[in-house]
LUMFI-883114 format. One line per 4 residues: their letters; for each residue x, y, z of N, C-alpha, C. Coordinates in pm, 1 decimal, m for minus. Layout:
A	X Y Z X Y Z X Y Z; ...
END
This chain:
XXXX	m412.4 m30.4 m268.8 m310.1 m29.8 m165.4 m189.1 43.8 m218.9; m137.2 133.5 m137.3 m14.7 204.3 m173.1 89.8 175.9 m66.6; 208.2 134.9 m110.5 322.0 117.0 m21.8 425.2 223.9 m55.2; 453.4 308.1 40.7 558.9 407.8 25.6 684.9 345.2 82.9
XXXX	780.1 314.1 m1.8 897.7 237.8 38.0 1021.5 326.8 33.4; 1100.5 320.1 139.2 1225.6 395.2 140.5 1333.6 313.4 208.0; 1455.2 347.7 176.6 1575.0 279.9 225.1 1627.0 356.9 346.4; 1640.5 290.4 459.8 1683.4 362.0 581.5 1827.6 410.8 575.2
XXXX	1903.3 364.6 473.6 2041.5 411.5 460.9 2050.4 541.0 380.3; 1937.6 590.6 334.2 1932.9 720.8 267.3 1840.2 811.5 346.6; 1851.0 938.3 324.3 1766.8 1032.6 398.3 1659.8 1089.0 305.6; 1575.4 1000.8 251.0 1474.0 1047.5 156.9 1332.3 1044.4 212.5
XXXX	1318.2 1021.2 341.9 1185.1 1016.2 401.1 1115.9 1150.9 390.5; 1187.2 1257.5 423.8 1123.2 1389.0 425.1 1130.3 1459.9 290.6; 1185.4 1396.4 190.1 1190.3 1459.6 57.5 1101.8 1382.6 m39.3; 1153.1 1276.3 m96.6 1075.3 1206.8 m199.4 953.2 1134.1 m143.3
XXXX	965.9 1068.4 m30.3 849.9 996.9 25.9 741.1 1096.4 63.8; 780.3 1203.9 129.9 680.0 1303.4 169.8 611.8 1364.9 47.7; 686.2 1385.1 m59.2 627.3 1440.3 m181.3 522.6 1344.4 m238.0; 553.2 1213.5 m240.5 456.1 1114.9 m289.8 332.7 1108.4 m201.3
XXXX	353.6 1106.4 m70.9 240.1 1100.5 21.9 151.6 1223.0 2.8; 211.5 1339.7 m5.1 134.3 1463.4 m23.6 57.8 1462.0 m155.5; 122.8 1416.8 m260.5 57.0 1412.1 m391.0 m65.0 1321.6 m387.4; m48.2 1203.5 m332.7 m160.4 1108.8 m326.0 m271.9 1165.0 m238.7
XXXX	m238.5 1215.8 m121.9 m341.1 1267.3 m31.2 m413.0 1389.2 m89.3; m344.5 1467.9 m169.8 m407.3 1586.2 m229.6 m493.6 1553.5 m350.9; m468.6 1441.4 m416.1 m540.1 1411.1 m539.3 m641.9 1297.6 m528.5; m634.3 1216.8 m426.8 m729.8 1106.3 m413.1 m851.8 1153.2 m335.7
XXXX	m964.3 1121.6 m388.0 m1088.9 1163.5 m323.4 m1141.3 1059.6 m224.3; m1088.1 940.3 m233.0 m1129.8 834.7 m140.5 m1007.8 785.4 m63.8; m1026.8 738.8 57.6 m912.2 685.2 132.3 m860.7 556.4 67.9; m730.1 546.5 59.1 m666.1 428.0 2.4 m579.4 366.2 110.7
XXXX	m596.6 237.3 139.7 m509.5 174.2 238.4 m363.4 191.6 197.5; m281.4 235.8 290.9 m141.4 265.6 261.9 m53.5 229.7 380.1; 74.8 213.1 351.6 171.6 184.7 457.6 306.4 244.4 419.2; 382.9 275.5 521.1 518.8 324.2 505.0 610.8 205.4 532.3
XXXX	697.4 172.4 436.5 783.6 55.1 448.7 929.2 99.3 446.4; 996.5 75.5 557.3 1138.9 105.9 572.0 1215.7 m21.3 539.1; 1297.9 m15.1 433.5 1372.9 m133.9 393.2 1514.1 m132.0 450.4; 1579.2 m245.3 440.1 1717.7 m265.1 485.8 1731.7 m248.3 636.9
XXXX	1633.7 m296.2 709.2 1640.6 m284.7 855.6 1756.0 m365.4 914.6; 1817.2 m450.0 834.1 1935.0 m524.7 879.7 2060.4 m436.6 882.4; 2053.9 m317.4 822.3 2169.1 m227.2 816.7 2155.1 m113.3 917.4; 2121.2 m147.9 1037.8 2095.7 m50.0 1143.8 2214.2 44.4 1166.0
XXXX	2335.8 m4.3 1149.4 2453.3 81.7 1172.2 2469.9 187.2 1062.6; 2401.5 168.7 949.1 2409.2 265.5 839.3 2285.8 355.4 832.0; 2202.9 347.2 933.0 2076.5 422.1 937.2 2101.1 571.8 926.6; 2020.4 639.9 842.6 2028.0 785.0 826.4 1904.3 856.1 882.9
XXXX	1802.6 778.8 917.0 1678.5 834.3 971.0 1651.9 765.2 1103.8; 1628.9 842.3 1206.3 1608.9 781.4 1338.1 1473.4 710.5 1344.2; 1464.8 603.6 1423.1 1336.5 535.3 1440.4 1229.3 629.1 1495.3; 1269.2 721.6 1581.7 1172.4 818.2 1636.5 1115.8 904.5 1523.9
XXXX	1202.4 952.9 1435.3 1156.6 1034.8 1322.0 1062.9 955.9 1230.7; 1093.0 828.5 1209.6 1005.0 743.6 1128.4 867.3 732.5 1191.9; 865.7 704.6 1322.3 738.2 691.4 1392.9 657.8 820.4 1388.6; 724.4 932.2 1414.5 655.9 1062.1 1414.2 598.6 1090.4 1275.9
XXXX	679.2 1067.0 1172.9 632.3 1092.6 1036.2 513.6 1002.5 1001.9; 525.6 873.6 1029.0 417.8 778.7 996.0 287.2 819.3 1064.6; 295.3 857.6 1190.3 174.4 901.1 1261.7 120.0 1030.9 1205.0; 208.6 1121.0 1164.3 162.9 1251.3 1114.6 85.9 1239.9 983.1
XXXX	114.1 1136.5 905.5 43.1 1116.9 778.4 m50.4 995.7 783.6; m72.0 944.5 902.6 m166.7 835.6 926.3 m134.7 709.7 845.5; m8.1 665.6 854.1 34.8 544.4 784.4 85.4 440.8 883.8; 57.6 315.7 854.2 119.0 206.1 928.5 266.9 202.6 890.3
XXXX	353.1 172.2 985.6 496.5 167.4 960.1 547.3 24.0 972.8; 621.7 m19.8 872.2 684.1 m151.9 874.9 832.4 m134.9 848.0; 913.3 m199.2 929.5 1058.3 m202.3 906.9 1093.0 m344.3 865.8; 1143.8 m358.7 744.2 1166.0 m491.8 688.7 1308.4 m508.5 636.9
XXXX	1348.9 m634.1 630.9 1474.6 m670.3 567.4 1446.6 m789.8 477.5; 1457.4 m767.7 348.2 1437.5 m880.2 256.9 1556.5 m975.9 264.1; 1672.3 m923.0 297.7 1792.3 m1006.5 309.2 1775.9 m1112.4 418.7; 1716.6 m1072.7 531.1 1698.7 m1164.9 643.5 1553.1 m1207.7 662.1
XXXX	1468.6 m1172.0 565.9 1326.2 m1205.3 573.4 1264.5 m1156.3 704.4; 1304.2 m1039.5 747.0 1258.7 m982.9 874.3 1130.7 m902.8 854.3; 1026.3 m940.0 925.5 896.7 m872.1 927.4 826.4 m867.3 792.1; 869.1 m950.0 699.6 803.9 m957.8 569.0 663.4 m1016.4 584.5
XXXX	649.3 m1116.3 670.2 517.6 m1177.8 689.8 417.1 m1078.7 746.5; 460.1 m991.3 837.1 370.3 m891.2 894.7 321.5 m795.4 786.3; 413.0 m753.9 699.6 375.5 m665.6 589.2 282.0 m737.4 493.3; 313.7 m860.1 459.9 228.4 m939.2 370.1 88.2 m954.9 428.4
XXXX	78.7 m978.9 557.6 m52.1 m993.8 620.7 m129.6 m862.4 619.7; m60.8 m752.0 644.7 m125.3 m620.7 639.7 m183.4 m596.1 500.6; m106.5 m628.5 398.7 m154.6 m610.5 261.6 m276.9 m697.8 236.8; m267.9 m824.2 274.9 m379.8 m916.3 254.2 m505.2 m869.3 326.3
XXXX	m488.6 m814.7 445.3 m603.7 m768.6 523.3 m663.8 m639.0 470.2; m585.8 m561.3 394.6 m631.1 m428.4 355.7 m652.1 m406.2 206.9; m614.2 m501.7 125.5 m638.2 m485.4 m17.7 m787.6 m499.2 m42.5; m838.2 m407.2 m118.1 m980.6 m409.9 m150.8 m997.8 m467.8 m289.5
XXXX	m1058.0 m583.0 m295.3 m1079.4 m648.5 m423.7 m1198.7 m585.6 m493.1; m1195.9 m581.3 m625.3 m1310.9 m525.7 m696.6 m1431.6 m617.4 m679.9; m1549.8 m562.8 m694.9 m1668.1 m649.0 m682.9 m1670.1 m751.1 m795.3; m1737.5 m862.5 m772.3 m1744.2 m963.5 m877.8 m1816.6 m905.9 m999.6
XXXX	m1785.2 m957.0 m1117.2 m1851.6 m904.3 m1237.6 m2001.4 m932.0 m1231.9; m2074.5 m843.3 m1293.1 m2219.2 m862.8 m1299.8 m2249.1 m983.7 m1385.9; m2359.2 m1050.0 m1351.9 m2396.7 m1165.2 m1434.3 m2439.8 m1113.3 m1571.4; m2421.6 m1195.4 m1672.0 m2459.4 m1150.1 m1806.4 m2607.4 m1114.5 m1812.3
XXXX	m2639.2 m1021.7 m1897.9 m2778.5 m982.4 m1915.7 m2856.0 m1100.9 m1971.5; m2970.9 m1129.0 m1912.0 m3049.8 m1242.4 m1963.6 m3089.0 m1219.1 m2109.8; m3087.0 m1324.4 m2184.7 m3123.0 m1315.9 m2325.8 m3273.6 m1327.9 m2338.3; m3330.5 m1240.5 m2416.3 m3475.1 m1245.6 m2439.7 m3501.1 m1319.5 m2570.8
XXXX	m3590.7 m1414.2 m2564.5 m3624.5 m1490.9 m2684.2 m3761.0 m1451.8 m2738.3; m3814.3 m1339.7 m2696.4 m3948.4 m1301.8 m2739.9 m3954.3 m1266.8 m2887.5; m3841.9 m1233.1 m2945.8 m3841.5 m1195.5 m3086.1 m3834.0 m1315.9 m3179.5; m3813.0 m1434.0 m3126.0 m3802.3 m1554.2 m3210.0 m3939.5 m1608.2 m3243.1
XXXX	m3953.5 m1656.1 m3361.6 m4078.9 m1719.3 m3402.4 m4057.5 m1869.7 m3395.7; m4133.8 m1933.5 m3313.4 m4123.3 m2077.5 m3299.4 m4214.2 m2147.0 m3399.9; m4169.0 m2259.7 m3453.6 m4255.1 m2332.4 m3549.3 m4381.5 m2385.0 m3479.6; m4489.5 m2385.0 m3549.3 m4615.4 m2433.8 m3491.5 m4651.9 m2570.2 m3540.7
END
């Protein structure tokens, strides 16, 4: 799971976030569950990126978009549930190789 996280009070969506998304998409050979997470949604008056631009960008790179505020615990549960639903756990370990006792000499 990859979370691309940015602060809505800065204008780094089309610079650093886009660079990370491009790097991952260009180098990963398998699809990795990912989401775009906009933080500080409680600071709407300080927003530097429009909600429309966020939506357009998220759709253009095929990412789920979450707007969260850790200060007010806003939409954190939705993000947590998305992660829980999309994290791919590794397969369980293989059982140990059975031990062969054919080489032992048993007393007669």
